[in-house]
ZATORLUM-831762 format. One record per residue (C-alpha): x, y, z; residue number from 1. Coordinates in steps of 0.001 Angstrom, whole numbers, padded with zeros to 6 digits. Layout:
<rs>
<r><xx>X</xx><yy>Y</yy><zz>Z</zz><zakol>NUM</zakol></r>
...
</rs>
This chain:
<rs>
<r><xx>000138</xx><yy>000154</yy><zz>-000154</zz><zakol>1</zakol></r>
<r><xx>002828</xx><yy>002419</yy><zz>000749</zz><zakol>2</zakol></r>
<r><xx>004627</xx><yy>001421</yy><zz>-002269</zz><zakol>3</zakol></r>
<r><xx>001500</xx><yy>002071</yy><zz>-004486</zz><zakol>4</zakol></r>
<r><xx>001181</xx><yy>005683</yy><zz>-002499</zz><zakol>5</zakol></r>
<r><xx>004708</xx><yy>006533</yy><zz>-003245</zz><zakol>6</zakol></r>
<r><xx>004457</xx><yy>006052</yy><zz>-007101</zz><zakol>7</zakol></r>
<r><xx>001131</xx><yy>008063</yy><zz>-007097</zz><zakol>8</zakol></r>
<r><xx>002637</xx><yy>010708</yy><zz>-005373</zz><zakol>9</zakol></r>
<r><xx>005784</xx><yy>010461</yy><zz>-007760</zz><zakol>10</zakol></r>
<r><xx>003726</xx><yy>010470</yy><zz>-010776</zz><zakol>11</zakol></r>
<r><xx>001831</xx><yy>013569</yy><zz>-009656</zz><zakol>12</zakol></r>
<r><xx>005158</xx><yy>015344</yy><zz>-008931</zz><zakol>13</zakol></r>
<r><xx>006387</xx><yy>014525</yy><zz>-012035</zz><zakol>14</zakol></r>
<r><xx>003521</xx><yy>015892</yy><zz>-013997</zz><zakol>15</zakol></r>
<r><xx>003547</xx><yy>019119</yy><zz>-012056</zz><zakol>16</zakol></r>
<r><xx>007196</xx><yy>019673</yy><zz>-013030</zz><zakol>17</zakol></r>
<r><xx>006652</xx><yy>019145</yy><zz>-016568</zz><zakol>18</zakol></r>
<r><xx>003848</xx><yy>021291</yy><zz>-016881</zz><zakol>19</zakol></r>
<r><xx>005629</xx><yy>024203</yy><zz>-014878</zz><zakol>20</zakol></r>
<r><xx>008721</xx><yy>023668</yy><zz>-017362</zz><zakol>21</zakol></r>
<r><xx>006911</xx><yy>023995</yy><zz>-020620</zz><zakol>22</zakol></r>
<r><xx>004793</xx><yy>026728</yy><zz>-019289</zz><zakol>23</zakol></r>
<r><xx>005605</xx><yy>030347</yy><zz>-020053</zz><zakol>24</zakol></r>
<r><xx>005328</xx><yy>033278</yy><zz>-017319</zz><zakol>25</zakol></r>
<r><xx>002436</xx><yy>036146</yy><zz>-017983</zz><zakol>26</zakol></r>
<r><xx>003792</xx><yy>038657</yy><zz>-019728</zz><zakol>27</zakol></r>
<r><xx>003335</xx><yy>041780</yy><zz>-017861</zz><zakol>28</zakol></r>
<r><xx>005768</xx><yy>044089</yy><zz>-019861</zz><zakol>29</zakol></r>
<r><xx>004091</xx><yy>047268</yy><zz>-020535</zz><zakol>30</zakol></r>
<r><xx>003124</xx><yy>048673</yy><zz>-023984</zz><zakol>31</zakol></r>
<r><xx>005778</xx><yy>051271</yy><zz>-024445</zz><zakol>32</zakol></r>
<r><xx>008675</xx><yy>049188</yy><zz>-023293</zz><zakol>33</zakol></r>
<r><xx>007797</xx><yy>046528</yy><zz>-026076</zz><zakol>34</zakol></r>
<r><xx>007777</xx><yy>048860</yy><zz>-028965</zz><zakol>35</zakol></r>
<r><xx>010978</xx><yy>050582</yy><zz>-027367</zz><zakol>36</zakol></r>
<r><xx>012906</xx><yy>047330</yy><zz>-027227</zz><zakol>37</zakol></r>
<r><xx>011703</xx><yy>045939</yy><zz>-030501</zz><zakol>38</zakol></r>
<r><xx>013152</xx><yy>046757</yy><zz>-033738</zz><zakol>39</zakol></r>
<r><xx>009954</xx><yy>046370</yy><zz>-035857</zz><zakol>40</zakol></r>
<r><xx>006415</xx><yy>046435</yy><zz>-034608</zz><zakol>41</zakol></r>
<r><xx>003630</xx><yy>045508</yy><zz>-037337</zz><zakol>42</zakol></r>
<r><xx>-000106</xx><yy>045406</yy><zz>-037257</zz><zakol>43</zakol></r>
<r><xx>-001957</xx><yy>042306</yy><zz>-039087</zz><zakol>44</zakol></r>
<r><xx>-003382</xx><yy>038754</yy><zz>-038772</zz><zakol>45</zakol></r>
<r><xx>-002078</xx><yy>035377</yy><zz>-038643</zz><zakol>46</zakol></r>
<r><xx>-003191</xx><yy>033400</yy><zz>-041708</zz><zakol>47</zakol></r>
<r><xx>-001320</xx><yy>030302</yy><zz>-040660</zz><zakol>48</zakol></r>
<r><xx>000922</xx><yy>028540</yy><zz>-038548</zz><zakol>49</zakol></r>
<r><xx>003027</xx><yy>025248</yy><zz>-038464</zz><zakol>50</zakol></r>
<r><xx>004963</xx><yy>023580</yy><zz>-035844</zz><zakol>51</zakol></r>
<r><xx>008363</xx><yy>023079</yy><zz>-036275</zz><zakol>52</zakol></r>
<r><xx>009494</xx><yy>019450</yy><zz>-036804</zz><zakol>53</zakol></r>
<r><xx>010258</xx><yy>017489</yy><zz>-033890</zz><zakol>54</zakol></r>
<r><xx>008660</xx><yy>020278</yy><zz>-031564</zz><zakol>55</zakol></r>
<r><xx>005577</xx><yy>020575</yy><zz>-030032</zz><zakol>56</zakol></r>
<r><xx>006109</xx><yy>024335</yy><zz>-028573</zz><zakol>57</zakol></r>
<r><xx>008267</xx><yy>026306</yy><zz>-031445</zz><zakol>58</zakol></r>
<r><xx>006529</xx><yy>026881</yy><zz>-034800</zz><zakol>59</zakol></r>
<r><xx>006608</xx><yy>028882</yy><zz>-037906</zz><zakol>60</zakol></r>
<r><xx>003910</xx><yy>031705</yy><zz>-038770</zz><zakol>61</zakol></r>
<r><xx>002684</xx><yy>033323</yy><zz>-041977</zz><zakol>62</zakol></r>
<r><xx>001570</xx><yy>036670</yy><zz>-041160</zz><zakol>63</zakol></r>
<r><xx>-000329</xx><yy>039566</yy><zz>-043340</zz><zakol>64</zakol></r>
<r><xx>001120</xx><yy>043085</yy><zz>-042448</zz><zakol>65</zakol></r>
<r><xx>-001692</xx><yy>045782</yy><zz>-042639</zz><zakol>66</zakol></r>
<r><xx>000302</xx><yy>048387</yy><zz>-041348</zz><zakol>67</zakol></r>
<r><xx>003867</xx><yy>049174</yy><zz>-039920</zz><zakol>68</zakol></r>
<r><xx>003765</xx><yy>051053</yy><zz>-036768</zz><zakol>69</zakol></r>
<r><xx>007707</xx><yy>050949</yy><zz>-036197</zz><zakol>70</zakol></r>
<r><xx>010572</xx><yy>050169</yy><zz>-038288</zz><zakol>71</zakol></r>
<r><xx>011076</xx><yy>050046</yy><zz>-042471</zz><zakol>72</zakol></r>
<r><xx>008265</xx><yy>049214</yy><zz>-044833</zz><zakol>73</zakol></r>
<r><xx>008157</xx><yy>045351</yy><zz>-045006</zz><zakol>74</zakol></r>
<r><xx>006335</xx><yy>042870</yy><zz>-047386</zz><zakol>75</zakol></r>
<r><xx>002860</xx><yy>042389</yy><zz>-047339</zz><zakol>76</zakol></r>
<r><xx>003427</xx><yy>038547</yy><zz>-046633</zz><zakol>77</zakol></r>
<r><xx>006108</xx><yy>038259</yy><zz>-043980</zz><zakol>78</zakol></r>
<r><xx>007455</xx><yy>034831</yy><zz>-042182</zz><zakol>79</zakol></r>
<r><xx>008011</xx><yy>034823</yy><zz>-038496</zz><zakol>80</zakol></r>
<r><xx>010188</xx><yy>031778</yy><zz>-037217</zz><zakol>81</zakol></r>
<r><xx>010996</xx><yy>030343</yy><zz>-033962</zz><zakol>82</zakol></r>
<r><xx>007640</xx><yy>031403</yy><zz>-032551</zz><zakol>83</zakol></r>
<r><xx>005944</xx><yy>030008</yy><zz>-029337</zz><zakol>84</zakol></r>
<r><xx>008130</xx><yy>028860</yy><zz>-026465</zz><zakol>85</zakol></r>
<r><xx>011615</xx><yy>029099</yy><zz>-027717</zz><zakol>86</zakol></r>
<r><xx>014722</xx><yy>028241</yy><zz>-026049</zz><zakol>87</zakol></r>
<r><xx>016451</xx><yy>031004</yy><zz>-024395</zz><zakol>88</zakol></r>
<r><xx>013404</xx><yy>033353</yy><zz>-024610</zz><zakol>89</zakol></r>
<r><xx>011503</xx><yy>033983</yy><zz>-021161</zz><zakol>90</zakol></r>
<r><xx>007906</xx><yy>034919</yy><zz>-022770</zz><zakol>91</zakol></r>
<r><xx>005976</xx><yy>033004</yy><zz>-025293</zz><zakol>92</zakol></r>
<r><xx>003872</xx><yy>033853</yy><zz>-028273</zz><zakol>93</zakol></r>
<r><xx>000675</xx><yy>032317</yy><zz>-029642</zz><zakol>94</zakol></r>
<r><xx>-000479</xx><yy>033994</yy><zz>-032935</zz><zakol>95</zakol></r>
<r><xx>-003687</xx><yy>032293</yy><zz>-032830</zz><zakol>96</zakol></r>
<r><xx>-005358</xx><yy>031898</yy><zz>-036341</zz><zakol>97</zakol></r>
<r><xx>-008740</xx><yy>033230</yy><zz>-037174</zz><zakol>98</zakol></r>
<r><xx>-008664</xx><yy>035606</yy><zz>-033925</zz><zakol>99</zakol></r>
<r><xx>-008430</xx><yy>038967</yy><zz>-035681</zz><zakol>100</zakol></r>
<r><xx>-005792</xx><yy>041805</yy><zz>-035627</zz><zakol>101</zakol></r>
<r><xx>-002640</xx><yy>041605</yy><zz>-033359</zz><zakol>102</zakol></r>
<r><xx>000147</xx><yy>043608</yy><zz>-032694</zz><zakol>103</zakol></r>
<r><xx>003502</xx><yy>041896</yy><zz>-033416</zz><zakol>104</zakol></r>
<r><xx>006742</xx><yy>042692</yy><zz>-031664</zz><zakol>105</zakol></r>
<r><xx>009767</xx><yy>041596</yy><zz>-034035</zz><zakol>106</zakol></r>
<r><xx>013514</xx><yy>041361</yy><zz>-034746</zz><zakol>107</zakol></r>
<r><xx>014924</xx><yy>040898</yy><zz>-038371</zz><zakol>108</zakol></r>
<r><xx>016603</xx><yy>037646</yy><zz>-039252</zz><zakol>109</zakol></r>
<r><xx>020431</xx><yy>038588</yy><zz>-039415</zz><zakol>110</zakol></r>
<r><xx>020409</xx><yy>036883</yy><zz>-042988</zz><zakol>111</zakol></r>
<r><xx>017259</xx><yy>038207</yy><zz>-044340</zz><zakol>112</zakol></r>
<r><xx>017630</xx><yy>041869</yy><zz>-042955</zz><zakol>113</zakol></r>
<r><xx>017711</xx><yy>043443</yy><zz>-046851</zz><zakol>114</zakol></r>
<r><xx>014286</xx><yy>041460</yy><zz>-047908</zz><zakol>115</zakol></r>
<r><xx>012080</xx><yy>042480</yy><zz>-044797</zz><zakol>116</zakol></r>
<r><xx>010403</xx><yy>039304</yy><zz>-045389</zz><zakol>117</zakol></r>
<r><xx>011749</xx><yy>037063</yy><zz>-042483</zz><zakol>118</zakol></r>
<r><xx>011518</xx><yy>037865</yy><zz>-038681</zz><zakol>119</zakol></r>
<r><xx>011638</xx><yy>036428</yy><zz>-035299</zz><zakol>120</zakol></r>
<r><xx>009654</xx><yy>037322</yy><zz>-032620</zz><zakol>121</zakol></r>
<r><xx>011205</xx><yy>039828</yy><zz>-029722</zz><zakol>122</zakol></r>
<r><xx>010965</xx><yy>038463</yy><zz>-026278</zz><zakol>123</zakol></r>
<r><xx>007373</xx><yy>039537</yy><zz>-025763</zz><zakol>124</zakol></r>
<r><xx>004032</xx><yy>038371</yy><zz>-026243</zz><zakol>125</zakol></r>
<r><xx>002073</xx><yy>039712</yy><zz>-028684</zz><zakol>126</zakol></r>
<r><xx>-001168</xx><yy>041910</yy><zz>-028409</zz><zakol>127</zakol></r>
<r><xx>-004323</xx><yy>040766</yy><zz>-029677</zz><zakol>128</zakol></r>
<r><xx>-006448</xx><yy>043695</yy><zz>-030747</zz><zakol>129</zakol></r>
<r><xx>-009424</xx><yy>043590</yy><zz>-028155</zz><zakol>130</zakol></r>
<r><xx>-010958</xx><yy>046963</yy><zz>-029210</zz><zakol>131</zakol></r>
<r><xx>-011197</xx><yy>049672</yy><zz>-027063</zz><zakol>132</zakol></r>
<r><xx>-008427</xx><yy>048810</yy><zz>-024807</zz><zakol>133</zakol></r>
<r><xx>-006003</xx><yy>048423</yy><zz>-027759</zz><zakol>134</zakol></r>
<r><xx>-007086</xx><yy>051730</yy><zz>-029215</zz><zakol>135</zakol></r>
<r><xx>-006109</xx><yy>053388</yy><zz>-025987</zz><zakol>136</zakol></r>
<r><xx>-002660</xx><yy>051782</yy><zz>-025582</zz><zakol>137</zakol></r>
<r><xx>-002126</xx><yy>053179</yy><zz>-029512</zz><zakol>138</zakol></r>
<r><xx>-003372</xx><yy>056429</yy><zz>-028787</zz><zakol>139</zakol></r>
<r><xx>-001045</xx><yy>056910</yy><zz>-025830</zz><zakol>140</zakol></r>
<r><xx>002011</xx><yy>055813</yy><zz>-027673</zz><zakol>141</zakol></r>
<r><xx>003381</xx><yy>058857</yy><zz>-029247</zz><zakol>142</zakol></r>
<r><xx>006478</xx><yy>057717</yy><zz>-031260</zz><zakol>143</zakol></r>
<r><xx>004943</xx><yy>055271</yy><zz>-033609</zz><zakol>144</zakol></r>
<r><xx>004276</xx><yy>055911</yy><zz>-037336</zz><zakol>145</zakol></r>
<r><xx>002010</xx><yy>054397</yy><zz>-039884</zz><zakol>146</zakol></r>
<r><xx>003339</xx><yy>052843</yy><zz>-043041</zz><zakol>147</zakol></r>
<r><xx>001675</xx><yy>050684</yy><zz>-045668</zz><zakol>148</zakol></r>
<r><xx>003487</xx><yy>047714</yy><zz>-046956</zz><zakol>149</zakol></r>
<r><xx>005622</xx><yy>047306</yy><zz>-049873</zz><zakol>150</zakol></r>
<r><xx>003795</xx><yy>047344</yy><zz>-053118</zz><zakol>151</zakol></r>
<r><xx>000278</xx><yy>048061</yy><zz>-051083</zz><zakol>152</zakol></r>
<r><xx>-002030</xx><yy>050330</yy><zz>-053249</zz><zakol>153</zakol></r>
<r><xx>-004160</xx><yy>050815</yy><zz>-050478</zz><zakol>154</zakol></r>
<r><xx>-004039</xx><yy>054062</yy><zz>-047998</zz><zakol>155</zakol></r>
<r><xx>-002727</xx><yy>054730</yy><zz>-044633</zz><zakol>156</zakol></r>
<r><xx>-005963</xx><yy>055730</yy><zz>-043215</zz><zakol>157</zakol></r>
<r><xx>-007697</xx><yy>052513</yy><zz>-044442</zz><zakol>158</zakol></r>
<r><xx>-005661</xx><yy>049965</yy><zz>-042966</zz><zakol>159</zakol></r>
<r><xx>-003788</xx><yy>051629</yy><zz>-039948</zz><zakol>160</zakol></r>
<r><xx>-005109</xx><yy>051947</yy><zz>-036566</zz><zakol>161</zakol></r>
<r><xx>-004727</xx><yy>055606</yy><zz>-034920</zz><zakol>162</zakol></r>
<r><xx>-002043</xx><yy>056208</yy><zz>-032955</zz><zakol>163</zakol></r>
<r><xx>-000569</xx><yy>059037</yy><zz>-030886</zz><zakol>164</zakol></r>
<r><xx>-003851</xx><yy>060776</yy><zz>-030539</zz><zakol>165</zakol></r>
<r><xx>-003991</xx><yy>061030</yy><zz>-026811</zz><zakol>166</zakol></r>
<r><xx>-003455</xx><yy>064976</yy><zz>-025785</zz><zakol>167</zakol></r>
<r><xx>-000545</xx><yy>063803</yy><zz>-023838</zz><zakol>168</zakol></r>
<r><xx>001254</xx><yy>063277</yy><zz>-027575</zz><zakol>169</zakol></r>
<r><xx>-000016</xx><yy>066766</yy><zz>-028633</zz><zakol>170</zakol></r>
<r><xx>001798</xx><yy>068547</yy><zz>-025585</zz><zakol>171</zakol></r>
<r><xx>004748</xx><yy>066627</yy><zz>-026217</zz><zakol>172</zakol></r>
<r><xx>004750</xx><yy>068138</yy><zz>-030209</zz><zakol>173</zakol></r>
<r><xx>004240</xx><yy>071638</yy><zz>-028674</zz><zakol>174</zakol></r>
<r><xx>006809</xx><yy>071264</yy><zz>-026064</zz><zakol>175</zakol></r>
<r><xx>009411</xx><yy>069866</yy><zz>-028491</zz><zakol>176</zakol></r>
<r><xx>008474</xx><yy>072805</yy><zz>-031081</zz><zakol>177</zakol></r>
<r><xx>008627</xx><yy>075413</yy><zz>-028272</zz><zakol>178</zakol></r>
<r><xx>012247</xx><yy>074132</yy><zz>-026932</zz><zakol>179</zakol></r>
<r><xx>013310</xx><yy>074381</yy><zz>-031199</zz><zakol>180</zakol></r>
<r><xx>011772</xx><yy>077690</yy><zz>-031399</zz><zakol>181</zakol></r>
<r><xx>013795</xx><yy>079128</yy><zz>-028013</zz><zakol>182</zakol></r>
<r><xx>016900</xx><yy>077552</yy><zz>-029597</zz><zakol>183</zakol></r>
<r><xx>016726</xx><yy>079088</yy><zz>-032957</zz><zakol>184</zakol></r>
<r><xx>016067</xx><yy>082321</yy><zz>-031117</zz><zakol>185</zakol></r>
<r><xx>019075</xx><yy>082051</yy><zz>-028678</zz><zakol>186</zakol></r>
<r><xx>021678</xx><yy>081574</yy><zz>-031772</zz><zakol>187</zakol></r>
<r><xx>019983</xx><yy>083658</yy><zz>-034339</zz><zakol>188</zakol></r>
<r><xx>019484</xx><yy>087414</yy><zz>-034193</zz><zakol>189</zakol></r>
<r><xx>016666</xx><yy>088663</yy><zz>-036462</zz><zakol>190</zakol></r>
<r><xx>017139</xx><yy>092298</yy><zz>-037620</zz><zakol>191</zakol></r>
<r><xx>014576</xx><yy>094765</yy><zz>-039143</zz><zakol>192</zakol></r>
<r><xx>016047</xx><yy>098032</yy><zz>-040680</zz><zakol>193</zakol></r>
<r><xx>013207</xx><yy>100111</yy><zz>-041772</zz><zakol>194</zakol></r>
<r><xx>013983</xx><yy>102540</yy><zz>-044249</zz><zakol>195</zakol></r>
<r><xx>017409</xx><yy>101932</yy><zz>-044632</zz><zakol>196</zakol></r>
<r><xx>019464</xx><yy>101897</yy><zz>-047716</zz><zakol>197</zakol></r>
<r><xx>022441</xx><yy>100418</yy><zz>-047309</zz><zakol>198</zakol></r>
<r><xx>023472</xx><yy>098048</yy><zz>-044404</zz><zakol>199</zakol></r>
<r><xx>026880</xx><yy>096599</yy><zz>-043515</zz><zakol>200</zakol></r>
<r><xx>026790</xx><yy>093661</yy><zz>-040822</zz><zakol>201</zakol></r>
<r><xx>030116</xx><yy>092626</yy><zz>-039450</zz><zakol>202</zakol></r>
<r><xx>030466</xx><yy>089433</yy><zz>-037076</zz><zakol>203</zakol></r>
<r><xx>031407</xx><yy>091435</yy><zz>-034094</zz><zakol>204</zakol></r>
<r><xx>029145</xx><yy>094203</yy><zz>-034370</zz><zakol>205</zakol></r>
<r><xx>026048</xx><yy>095302</yy><zz>-036478</zz><zakol>206</zakol></r>
<r><xx>026231</xx><yy>098724</yy><zz>-038058</zz><zakol>207</zakol></r>
<r><xx>024248</xx><yy>100547</yy><zz>-040462</zz><zakol>208</zakol></r>
<r><xx>024421</xx><yy>103931</yy><zz>-042787</zz><zakol>209</zakol></r>
<r><xx>021309</xx><yy>105559</yy><zz>-042538</zz><zakol>210</zakol></r>
<r><xx>020005</xx><yy>107690</yy><zz>-045728</zz><zakol>211</zakol></r>
<r><xx>016762</xx><yy>108986</yy><zz>-044297</zz><zakol>212</zakol></r>
<r><xx>015292</xx><yy>111136</yy><zz>-041765</zz><zakol>213</zakol></r>
<r><xx>014462</xx><yy>108406</yy><zz>-039406</zz><zakol>214</zakol></r>
<r><xx>016377</xx><yy>107185</yy><zz>-036488</zz><zakol>215</zakol></r>
<r><xx>017707</xx><yy>103375</yy><zz>-036660</zz><zakol>216</zakol></r>
<r><xx>018294</xx><yy>101171</yy><zz>-033809</zz><zakol>217</zakol></r>
<r><xx>020991</xx><yy>098589</yy><zz>-034185</zz><zakol>218</zakol></r>
<r><xx>021554</xx><yy>095473</yy><zz>-031975</zz><zakol>219</zakol></r>
<r><xx>025217</xx><yy>095343</yy><zz>-031054</zz><zakol>220</zakol></r>
<r><xx>027585</xx><yy>092217</yy><zz>-030562</zz><zakol>221</zakol></r>
<r><xx>026032</xx><yy>091516</yy><zz>-026735</zz><zakol>222</zakol></r>
<r><xx>022573</xx><yy>091803</yy><zz>-027563</zz><zakol>223</zakol></r>
<r><xx>021996</xx><yy>095219</yy><zz>-026307</zz><zakol>224</zakol></r>
<r><xx>020812</xx><yy>098183</yy><zz>-027960</zz><zakol>225</zakol></r>
<r><xx>023620</xx><yy>100579</yy><zz>-029234</zz><zakol>226</zakol></r>
<r><xx>023542</xx><yy>104311</yy><zz>-029408</zz><zakol>227</zakol></r>
<r><xx>020803</xx><yy>105270</yy><zz>-032284</zz><zakol>228</zakol></r>
<r><xx>021964</xx><yy>106522</yy><zz>-035595</zz><zakol>229</zakol></r>
<r><xx>020459</xx><yy>109857</yy><zz>-036621</zz><zakol>230</zakol></r>
<r><xx>020787</xx><yy>112026</yy><zz>-039608</zz><zakol>231</zakol></r>
<r><xx>024080</xx><yy>113935</yy><zz>-040204</zz><zakol>232</zakol></r>
<r><xx>022762</xx><yy>117310</yy><zz>-038999</zz><zakol>233</zakol></r>
<r><xx>021790</xx><yy>115606</yy><zz>-035560</zz><zakol>234</zakol></r>
<r><xx>025148</xx><yy>113914</yy><zz>-035352</zz><zakol>235</zakol></r>
<r><xx>026817</xx><yy>117522</yy><zz>-035823</zz><zakol>236</zakol></r>
<r><xx>024337</xx><yy>119129</yy><zz>-033466</zz><zakol>237</zakol></r>
<r><xx>025358</xx><yy>116430</yy><zz>-030839</zz><zakol>238</zakol></r>
<r><xx>029049</xx><yy>117076</yy><zz>-031178</zz><zakol>239</zakol></r>
<r><xx>028846</xx><yy>120708</yy><zz>-030815</zz><zakol>240</zakol></r>
<r><xx>026561</xx><yy>120030</yy><zz>-027764</zz><zakol>241</zakol></r>
<r><xx>028840</xx><yy>118093</yy><zz>-026048</zz><zakol>242</zakol></r>
<r><xx>032125</xx><yy>120080</yy><zz>-026893</zz><zakol>243</zakol></r>
<r><xx>032929</xx><yy>122889</yy><zz>-023995</zz><zakol>244</zakol></r>
<r><xx>035028</xx><yy>125132</yy><zz>-026570</zz><zakol>245</zakol></r>
<r><xx>033205</xx><yy>127804</yy><zz>-028414</zz><zakol>246</zakol></r>
<r><xx>032615</xx><yy>127109</yy><zz>-031943</zz><zakol>247</zakol></r>
<r><xx>034288</xx><yy>129069</yy><zz>-034548</zz><zakol>248</zakol></r>
<r><xx>032873</xx><yy>129953</yy><zz>-037860</zz><zakol>249</zakol></r>
<r><xx>035639</xx><yy>129366</yy><zz>-040121</zz><zakol>250</zakol></r>
<r><xx>033869</xx><yy>131005</yy><zz>-043026</zz><zakol>251</zakol></r>
<r><xx>033211</xx><yy>134196</yy><zz>-041644</zz><zakol>252</zakol></r>
<r><xx>036941</xx><yy>134650</yy><zz>-039955</zz><zakol>253</zakol></r>
<r><xx>038360</xx><yy>134584</yy><zz>-043544</zz><zakol>254</zakol></r>
<r><xx>036164</xx><yy>137405</yy><zz>-044982</zz><zakol>255</zakol></r>
<r><xx>037345</xx><yy>139554</yy><zz>-042276</zz><zakol>256</zakol></r>
<r><xx>041006</xx><yy>139180</yy><zz>-043384</zz><zakol>257</zakol></r>
<r><xx>039938</xx><yy>139686</yy><zz>-046927</zz><zakol>258</zakol></r>
<r><xx>038541</xx><yy>143040</yy><zz>-046019</zz><zakol>259</zakol></r>
<r><xx>041447</xx><yy>144461</yy><zz>-044006</zz><zakol>260</zakol></r>
<r><xx>043362</xx><yy>143359</yy><zz>-046958</zz><zakol>261</zakol></r>
<r><xx>041619</xx><yy>145219</yy><zz>-049440</zz><zakol>262</zakol></r>
<r><xx>041716</xx><yy>148426</yy><zz>-047434</zz><zakol>263</zakol></r>
<r><xx>045182</xx><yy>148339</yy><zz>-047125</zz><zakol>264</zakol></r>
<r><xx>046011</xx><yy>148231</yy><zz>-050750</zz><zakol>265</zakol></r>
<r><xx>043694</xx><yy>151360</yy><zz>-051290</zz><zakol>266</zakol></r>
<r><xx>045323</xx><yy>153439</yy><zz>-049072</zz><zakol>267</zakol></r>
<r><xx>048869</xx><yy>152423</yy><zz>-050350</zz><zakol>268</zakol></r>
<r><xx>047799</xx><yy>153300</yy><zz>-054206</zz><zakol>269</zakol></r>
<r><xx>046520</xx><yy>156888</yy><zz>-052653</zz><zakol>270</zakol></r>
<r><xx>049837</xx><yy>157563</yy><zz>-051188</zz><zakol>271</zakol></r>
<r><xx>052050</xx><yy>156683</yy><zz>-054492</zz><zakol>272</zakol></r>
<r><xx>049730</xx><yy>158742</yy><zz>-056775</zz><zakol>273</zakol></r>
<r><xx>049913</xx><yy>161661</yy><zz>-054487</zz><zakol>274</zakol></r>
<r><xx>053606</xx><yy>161770</yy><zz>-054866</zz><zakol>275</zakol></r>
</rs>
């Protein structure tokens, strides 16, 4: 009786051990991490799968790609090898046939990187499209694109699900655009010269020659406003107002000397004539 009980217990232990060794843990990795750590993310249907010869846990998948969410454009019909419970991988894939659309996380096969036809699963389970929950995941994923497969004649809007539609993605776009704008403003000086005919711009200092009656403000090399440039007459008046010396009219002085010299000549002429 004891021997029979021992054999029965041993059978149960062996059965439990075998079941545990063949099962895969639940894939609790979040969607954003799966996208980030996968080279290719596609949206489509499992058309067929074939078990590998000599294995009851690894299979080959024929997958129809309707939309590429990450990575380069692939063929519409692709092959996914070593799917299921593959050795050396933590998580499993199912790729059920006839269950509708799913999102697959893939890596290209090294020998077929140029054909874009054969892939192997990344170490994540695929995500079945279950309606609203999947739409919410895609809406909050801001770094996905939407491409149709190669040689496809359909439009993106007809075959691709919506991605990045959550307001949080719009905030990221606005923030990024504002950062780029601020950066450009920091490294670029925009100058508008109103009514200026000639302008000479140097690397160290910005100067301008004003040929109108308007005052032009010029931005210096340190971003501060330099002194305004006035008309020539305004510049002369400004120089006179800053000088402490008496301003002499040169033309008036020369006229006085000329008059004195003329009177002297007349007196000398009268003196010689009287003699």
